[in-house]
C-alpha positions as MATLAB code, in Angstrom:
seq = 'MSNVELDQLREQLDDVNLKLLTLLNERAKIVKEIGKVKETQGVNRFDPVRERYMLDKIATENEGPFETSTLQHIFKEIFKAGLELQENDHRKALLVSRKKKPENTIVNLKGEMIGDGKPHFIFGPCAVESYEQTAKVAEAVKARGLKLLRGGAFKPRTSPYDFQGLGLEGLKILKKVATEYDLAVISEIVNPADIEEAIEYIDVIQIGARNMQNFELLKAAGSVNKPVLLKRGLAATIEEFINAAEYINSRGNGQIILCERGIRTYEKATRNTLDISAVPILKQETHLPVMVDVTHSTGRRDLLLPTAKAALAIGADGIMAEVHPDPAVALSDSAQQMNIEQFNHFLDELHAFMPIKA';
ca = [
       0.000    0.000    0.000;
       1.359    3.384   -0.994;
       1.530    6.380    1.315;
      -1.138    8.031   -0.813;
      -3.570    5.180   -0.203;
      -2.768    5.189    3.528;
      -3.412    8.923    3.720;
      -6.720    8.489    1.921;
      -7.833    5.781    4.361;
      -6.790    7.940    7.305;
      -8.837   10.810    5.912;
     -11.826    8.476    5.656;
     -11.238    7.378    9.248;
     -11.020   10.975   10.443;
     -14.291   11.693    8.656;
     -15.968    8.711   10.327;
     -14.583    9.819   13.709;
     -16.166   13.250   13.268;
     -19.465   11.674   12.254;
     -19.324    9.477   15.347;
     -18.580   12.545   17.454;
     -21.617   14.326   16.027;
     -23.840   11.299   16.579;
     -22.590   10.749   20.138;
     -23.312   14.371   21.035;
     -26.732   14.147   19.389;
     -27.385   11.023   21.459;
     -26.216   12.841   24.600;
     -28.687   15.682   23.992;
     -31.539   13.186   23.684;
     -30.371   11.394   26.842;
     -30.404   14.709   28.755;
     -33.954   15.404   27.611;
     -35.001   11.907   28.692;
     -33.390   12.577   32.077;
     -35.457   15.769   32.522;
     -38.675   13.925   31.685;
     -37.818   11.116   34.113;
     -37.045   13.622   36.872;
     -40.398   15.322   36.317;
     -42.160   11.952   36.478;
     -40.142   10.805   39.488;
     -38.841    7.827   37.519;
     -35.494    6.164   38.252;
     -32.879    7.302   35.738;
     -31.432    3.781   35.344;
     -33.818    1.429   33.512;
     -32.298   -2.082   33.225;
     -35.178   -3.340   31.044;
     -34.632   -0.563   28.512;
     -30.856   -1.170   28.539;
     -31.352   -4.889   27.885;
     -33.692   -4.060   24.964;
     -31.067   -1.784   23.374;
     -28.276   -4.335   23.805;
     -30.438   -7.100   22.283;
     -31.283   -4.878   19.323;
     -27.588   -4.199   18.736;
     -26.929   -7.943   18.768;
     -29.708   -8.544   16.244;
     -28.580   -5.789   13.865;
     -24.823   -6.441   14.036;
     -23.363   -7.541   10.712;
     -19.670   -7.423   11.726;
     -16.761   -7.246   11.546;
     -16.989   -6.499   15.287;
     -18.054   -9.339   17.555;
     -21.419   -8.687   19.197;
     -19.823   -8.876   22.654;
     -17.335   -6.161   21.672;
     -20.064   -3.842   20.410;
     -22.191   -4.469   23.490;
     -19.235   -3.582   25.686;
     -18.711   -0.319   23.770;
     -22.402    0.587   23.967;
     -22.574   -0.221   27.681;
     -19.855    2.386   28.215;
     -21.891    4.836   26.134;
     -24.997    4.045   28.227;
     -22.979    4.559   31.415;
     -21.690    7.932   30.184;
     -25.268    8.952   29.379;
     -26.453    8.022   32.880;
     -23.617   10.043   34.414;
     -24.639   12.978   32.230;
     -28.189   12.784   33.608;
     -26.883   12.590   37.177;
     -24.600   15.582   36.626;
     -27.549   17.574   35.304;
     -29.484   16.596   38.428;
     -26.651   17.800   40.673;
     -26.354   21.087   38.776;
     -30.002   21.770   39.549;
     -29.519   21.654   43.343;
     -30.422   24.932   45.013;
     -27.480   24.603   47.407;
     -25.028   24.047   44.553;
     -22.248   26.525   43.904;
     -23.151   26.241   40.214;
     -26.680   27.363   41.004;
     -25.508   30.299   43.129;
     -21.829   31.326   42.723;
     -21.772   33.831   45.593;
     -21.498   32.736   49.232;
     -24.602   32.511   51.371;
     -24.205   34.564   54.537;
     -26.396   33.667   57.516;
     -27.051   36.514   59.954;
     -27.243   35.370   63.579;
     -27.778   38.500   65.674;
     -25.049   40.347   63.800;
     -22.770   37.329   63.428;
     -22.470   37.021   59.655;
     -21.637   33.348   59.190;
     -19.978   32.897   55.808;
     -18.456   36.383   55.530;
     -14.892   35.057   55.414;
     -14.191   35.665   59.112;
     -14.100   32.917   61.751;
     -17.092   32.609   64.068;
     -17.562   30.555   67.216;
     -20.377   28.628   68.871;
     -19.825   27.520   72.463;
     -22.015   26.075   75.170;
     -22.796   23.004   77.228;
     -23.635   19.682   75.666;
     -26.944   19.751   77.537;
     -28.877   22.423   79.389;
     -28.959   21.115   82.966;
     -30.048   24.191   84.905;
     -30.358   27.949   84.627;
     -27.241   28.452   86.771;
     -25.087   26.118   84.682;
     -26.183   27.674   81.371;
     -25.860   31.237   82.653;
     -22.256   30.654   83.792;
     -21.270   29.555   80.302;
     -23.228   32.434   78.744;
     -21.412   34.893   80.986;
     -18.038   33.508   79.851;
     -19.084   33.609   76.184;
     -20.349   37.181   76.517;
     -17.160   38.284   78.289;
     -15.141   37.234   75.233;
     -17.288   39.316   72.904;
     -19.018   36.303   71.357;
     -22.712   36.038   70.504;
     -23.516   32.391   69.808;
     -24.505   29.962   72.552;
     -25.354   26.288   72.074;
     -27.143   23.990   74.475;
     -29.048   20.738   74.113;
     -32.633   20.553   75.361;
     -33.639   17.448   73.398;
     -30.821   14.893   73.499;
     -30.967   11.827   71.219;
     -28.732    9.378   73.065;
     -27.387    5.954   72.160;
     -28.759    4.430   75.366;
     -32.408    5.004   76.331;
     -31.266    5.255   79.948;
     -28.923    8.215   79.425;
     -29.991   11.802   80.133;
     -32.366   12.855   77.358;
     -32.426   16.582   78.105;
     -34.933   18.889   79.784;
     -37.046   19.303   76.675;
     -39.197   22.428   76.529;
     -37.998   23.514   79.969;
     -34.448   23.510   78.591;
     -35.502   25.736   75.700;
     -37.106   28.165   78.150;
     -33.849   28.323   80.115;
     -31.935   29.017   76.914;
     -34.352   31.793   75.975;
     -34.052   33.427   79.394;
     -30.255   33.273   79.335;
     -30.102   34.527   75.746;
     -32.235   37.528   76.622;
     -30.165   38.381   79.696;
     -26.821   38.160   77.900;
     -27.968   39.279   74.424;
     -26.907   36.035   72.745;
     -28.261   33.968   69.872;
     -29.010   30.405   70.939;
     -28.701   27.179   68.988;
     -30.418   23.986   70.057;
     -31.252   20.667   68.480;
     -34.811   19.725   67.589;
     -35.513   16.036   66.996;
     -39.265   15.955   66.327;
     -40.879   17.813   63.401;
     -43.915   18.485   65.597;
     -41.755   20.492   68.047;
     -40.380   22.992   65.540;
     -43.252   25.502   65.558;
     -43.103   25.809   69.349;
     -39.293   25.631   69.548;
     -38.681   28.602   67.229;
     -40.244   30.865   69.869;
     -37.282   30.098   72.126;
     -34.262   29.592   69.857;
     -32.499   31.531   67.099;
     -31.080   28.567   65.205;
     -32.549   25.103   64.686;
     -29.858   22.435   64.959;
     -30.450   19.154   63.161;
     -28.046   16.630   64.627;
     -26.063   13.845   63.036;
     -28.594   11.144   63.896;
     -31.347   13.137   62.213;
     -29.513   14.276   59.084;
     -31.734   11.999   56.996;
     -34.901   12.467   59.021;
     -36.595   13.843   55.921;
     -39.789   14.967   57.638;
     -37.699   16.967   60.119;
     -35.662   18.485   57.269;
     -38.831   19.509   55.440;
     -40.325   20.972   58.611;
     -37.159   23.001   59.247;
     -37.240   24.176   55.649;
     -40.799   25.430   56.038;
     -40.049   28.007   58.738;
     -38.130   31.281   58.597;
     -35.357   30.321   60.991;
     -31.663   29.539   60.329;
     -30.717   25.852   60.429;
     -27.404   24.323   61.479;
     -27.249   20.924   59.790;
     -24.744   18.365   61.042;
     -23.312   15.607   58.882;
     -24.579   12.111   59.658;
     -22.483    9.483   61.405;
     -21.734    7.615   58.188;
     -23.095    9.996   55.574;
     -21.322   10.661   52.324;
     -20.791   14.265   51.289;
     -23.377   13.797   48.535;
     -25.950   12.615   51.103;
     -25.046   15.574   53.343;
     -25.550   18.054   50.493;
     -28.865   16.470   49.544;
     -30.039   16.736   53.160;
     -29.375   20.477   52.942;
     -31.293   20.521   49.657;
     -34.356   19.117   51.452;
     -34.321   22.204   53.693;
     -33.650   24.663   50.877;
     -36.271   23.091   48.613;
     -38.945   24.136   51.120;
     -37.896   27.788   50.880;
     -35.425   28.146   53.758;
     -31.937   28.915   52.428;
     -30.503   29.999   55.793;
     -28.421   26.860   56.219;
     -25.074   26.318   57.942;
     -23.364   22.996   57.305;
     -21.424   21.426   60.167;
     -18.780   18.720   59.782;
     -18.693   16.762   63.055;
     -16.690   13.686   62.190;
     -17.759   10.399   60.673;
     -17.697    6.826   61.939;
     -14.682    4.789   60.802;
     -12.757    1.817   62.177;
     -10.493    4.189   64.162;
     -10.997    4.113   67.955;
      -8.446    6.743   69.044;
     -11.123    9.426   68.721;
     -14.876    9.410   69.185;
     -15.296    9.946   65.436;
     -12.889   10.673   62.579;
     -12.799   14.348   61.615;
     -13.067   14.516   57.826;
     -11.158   17.769   57.481;
     -11.142   17.522   53.685;
     -14.936   17.795   53.734;
     -14.616   21.514   54.496;
     -13.071   22.639   51.173;
     -15.157   20.109   49.247;
     -18.399   21.453   50.729;
     -17.308   25.043   50.124;
     -16.515   24.229   46.492;
     -19.672   22.215   45.860;
     -22.093   24.482   47.754;
     -22.481   28.181   48.536;
     -23.338   27.449   52.183;
     -21.116   28.329   55.170;
     -19.317   25.377   56.761;
     -18.464   25.028   60.437;
     -16.587   22.271   62.269;
     -17.654   20.726   65.574;
     -14.348   19.764   67.170;
     -15.960   18.339   70.300;
     -18.020   15.556   68.743;
     -15.493   14.791   66.032;
     -12.720   14.047   68.521;
     -14.379   13.393   71.870;
     -11.098   14.492   73.476;
     -10.320   17.793   75.187;
      -6.629   17.475   74.298;
      -7.464   17.478   70.574;
      -9.898   20.394   70.499;
      -7.288   23.090   69.895;
      -5.212   21.412   67.151;
      -8.326   20.305   65.242;
      -9.821   23.797   65.540;
      -6.618   25.264   64.103;
      -6.732   22.740   61.272;
     -10.363   23.615   60.542;
      -9.678   27.347   60.380;
      -6.533   26.813   58.310;
      -8.431   24.795   55.721;
     -11.153   27.417   55.374;
     -13.936   26.618   57.844;
     -16.290   29.509   58.570;
     -16.274   28.742   62.250;
     -15.848   26.362   65.159;
     -18.346   24.728   67.478;
     -17.169   23.341   70.828;
     -18.693   22.426   74.171;
     -18.094   24.283   77.442;
     -19.370   23.390   80.909;
     -18.689   25.107   84.261;
     -17.713   21.756   85.801;
     -17.373   19.013   83.149;
     -16.705   16.323   85.760;
     -20.329   16.484   86.917;
     -21.904   17.034   83.488;
     -24.912   14.850   82.759;
     -23.612   14.072   79.259;
     -20.253   13.960   77.439;
     -18.221   14.984   80.481;
     -14.916   13.789   78.996;
     -14.985   16.116   76.023;
     -16.256   19.438   77.407;
     -13.950   22.309   78.361;
     -14.281   24.185   81.629;
     -14.300   28.003   81.651;
     -10.531   28.308   82.127;
      -9.834   25.870   79.301;
     -12.337   27.734   77.121;
     -10.478   31.013   77.621;
      -7.140   29.357   76.864;
      -8.656   27.767   73.754;
      -9.787   31.164   72.457;
      -6.495   32.851   73.311;
      -4.577   30.224   71.349;
      -6.902   30.511   68.359;
      -6.678   34.298   68.335;
      -2.888   34.009   68.322;
      -3.066   31.480   65.479;
      -5.560   33.179   63.170;
      -3.288   36.060   61.996;
      -0.894   33.389   60.688;
      -3.797   31.859   58.761;
      -4.727   35.207   57.249;
];
């Protein structure tokens, strides 16, 4: 074969390649339209019956020289690429997606603009135990010029015999303390039916790790005009976490703060494993502010400061940590809460560290 003939065949091949390219892109456009129709109908994007029909038709129509198995393998890859295209379109449509809204969402909590590029802090006891206990922590928080106080009134616990919180009475204590010290309070709600009453007492609804996929609770929180702090589930993927936030936003409430609090792994050195890489991923994928709970992710007082530094260094919008006047007698999570002196040292160290970060 002469070079001229080879060049001619290569030109033919290039022409076929371009035709294939055109046809593949035409197919992709049709696949995307099918994906939109399926989403509207609530139909699963993957249809194994339809895929089997297409593969069988290819086998019937194949006249060679490719073996049928080879062609079916090629087309299965094309089908897979089409499914991924539909899924990508679905992700692009998420209200919490950075692609949907390029600018950062900033959540205003009594003048604390979470998501404004500055670090913010949420401190407080694991559980509200009494007015005196909560007020002591509030006094310490206020003295440091901070405005955000956390405290659990409804406590979902692993054991049914552990302290479950004071319930509504705990919320009333939080409200009283918040008013006296001019603080915004954050507390977890576990029952959708409690939200309407709870928002009279709190400034931020917290949805905890165990309830991240309590979809009725997410929808209820999304139906009220109150900021929501959403914690990542114990073994939730980032995609599941983002979709949980979408449940809230889809109901009209876009005032959402994401909170990485560690995930369950095989490691036993800490209470959970802090997925520090989740922070930049969430900030790239969504426009929502991202905080890190260093208390529940580590379960160790000696690790609170280094993990908080790591969180701020990697771009977290803030830190959440637990403080108790006397952790030794705390009714829950005594081993991981800081006392007032440790809290002040923690803040001093972070303030010394943050200029380096900037």
